[in-house]
N, C-alpha and C positions, 0 to 999 in steps of 0.2 A: 522492460521499463528502465533498467539500469543503462543499457546502451543508449536509449533515447535521452536520458538525463545527462549522461556524459557528453553526448553530442550537443545538447542544448548548452551545457556549460562551455564547451569549446566554441560554439557559435557566439556566445556572450563575450568570451574572452577576445575573439576576433573583432567583435563590434567595438570593444574598448580600444584595442590596438589600432583600429581604423579611424577612430574619432580624432579630431584635431586636438592638439595639446591645449589644456586649459581647464577651467572649472567643470565643464561638462564631462570631459574625459576622467577627471579626478573622481567625480561622483559616481560615474559608471564603474570605475575601478573598485570603489568601495562596495558597490552592489555585486560585483563579480565575486567577491569573497563570499557573500551570502549565497549566491548561486552555486558556488562550489560546495558549501555546507549542505545545500539542498540536494546536490547530486550524491553526496555521501549518505544523506538520510534516505534517499531512494534505495540505495544499495542495502542499507540496514533493514528497511521495511520489506524489500523484496526477499531478502534472506529469511526473515521471520515468517513471511507469507509462505515461502517454500517449505519451511519446517512444519507449518500448520497443515499444508496440503499433504505432506508426507505422513504426518500423524493420522490424518483421515484415511489415507490409503492403507496404512498399517492396520487399521481397525477392520478392514475387509467387510464392508457394509453388506455386500451381496451375500456372503457366507452367513453373516449374522442373521439376515432376513430369512434365509433358508432354514437355519436352525430354529428360528422363532416359529416359522410355519409348521415345521415338523413337531415342535414342542406343543403347539396349539392343537394340532391334529391328534397327537398322542393324548393330550389332556381331555379332549372331547371323547375319545374312545375309553379312557380310563380315568374318570374324574376323581376316583379315590386316591390316586397317586399324588400326594401333597407336594412332593419334591418338584413336580412339573410346574406348579404355580410359582415357586421360588425361582426356578430356572427361567421361566417366561419373564418374570419381573427383571431378572438380571440382563436378559437379552434385550428387553425393551430399553433398559437404562443405557446399555451400550449404544443402541441405535440413536437414542436421544443425544448422547454425548457426541457421536459422530455428526449428527445434524447440526448441533450447536457449533462445533469446530468448523464444519463446512460453511456455515453461514458467516462465521467470523472471517474465514479465508476469502470467501466471495465478496463480502463487504469491503475488505481491505483491498482486494484487487480492483474493485470498481472505484473506490476512493483514490487509489494510487493512479489509476488511469486519468481521473479528472484532474488531480494535482499535476500530473505530468503534462497534460494539455495546458494547464495554467502556466506552468514553467515555460513551455514553448511560446505561449502568448507573450510572456514577459520578455523573452529573448527577441521575439519579433519587434516588440516595442523598442527595445534597446537598439536593435539594428536601425530602426527608423530614426531614433533620436541621435544616433552616432553620426548620421549623415547631415544632421542640422548643425548649425553653428551657434555656439555660445550659450544660449539661455538655459540655465539649469532649473528654471521654474517648472518646466514640463516633466521634470524627473520625480516630482512628489508622488504621483500615482504609481509610477513604475517602482519606486522604492517600496511603497506600501504593498504592491502586488508581490514583489520578491519576498518581503518579510512575511506576508501572509502564507505564501507557498511553503516557505521554510518552517514556519510555525505549525502549519497543518501536518507537514511531514513528521515533525518531532512529536506532535500529538498522536498521530497514527502509530508511530513506532512504539511509543509508550503504551498505548492501548494494546498493541499486539504483544508486547512484553508481559503485560498483566494477564494475558489469556493463554499463558503457557499450558500445553496439554499435560 
């Protein structure tokens, strides 16, 4: 995602450079700053997503499931062993934590993929507009799209920061 966002930022910068001097180019240059902020946010989000996925991997879900199965089998054979109930509860709790973290990481990855596609869409529109002459009226939707992408990235990053394992 990071490479794609940096490539999108670079394409946007080239679109600005290729635009004829004037109000259109000036406005595209302002948006380029936001696209750059967006690329930085993609990096922050991806970094946090990687940390979440690493945390899930450290939990070793397969081993925890195996331990839970063994504990359940032992508990069925020896129901009088009360410690097995507490162990089973702790193992289930570990699995639930891993599932929650995994869901957050997967959701973030999916959302980041969508936002990255929207950033590419904004860059394509900027390229299209940079080849036109003069009228800045067509820039309103593009500016809104760039602002929305950056806002969503900031929101996603904050949500991931709040979900620290």
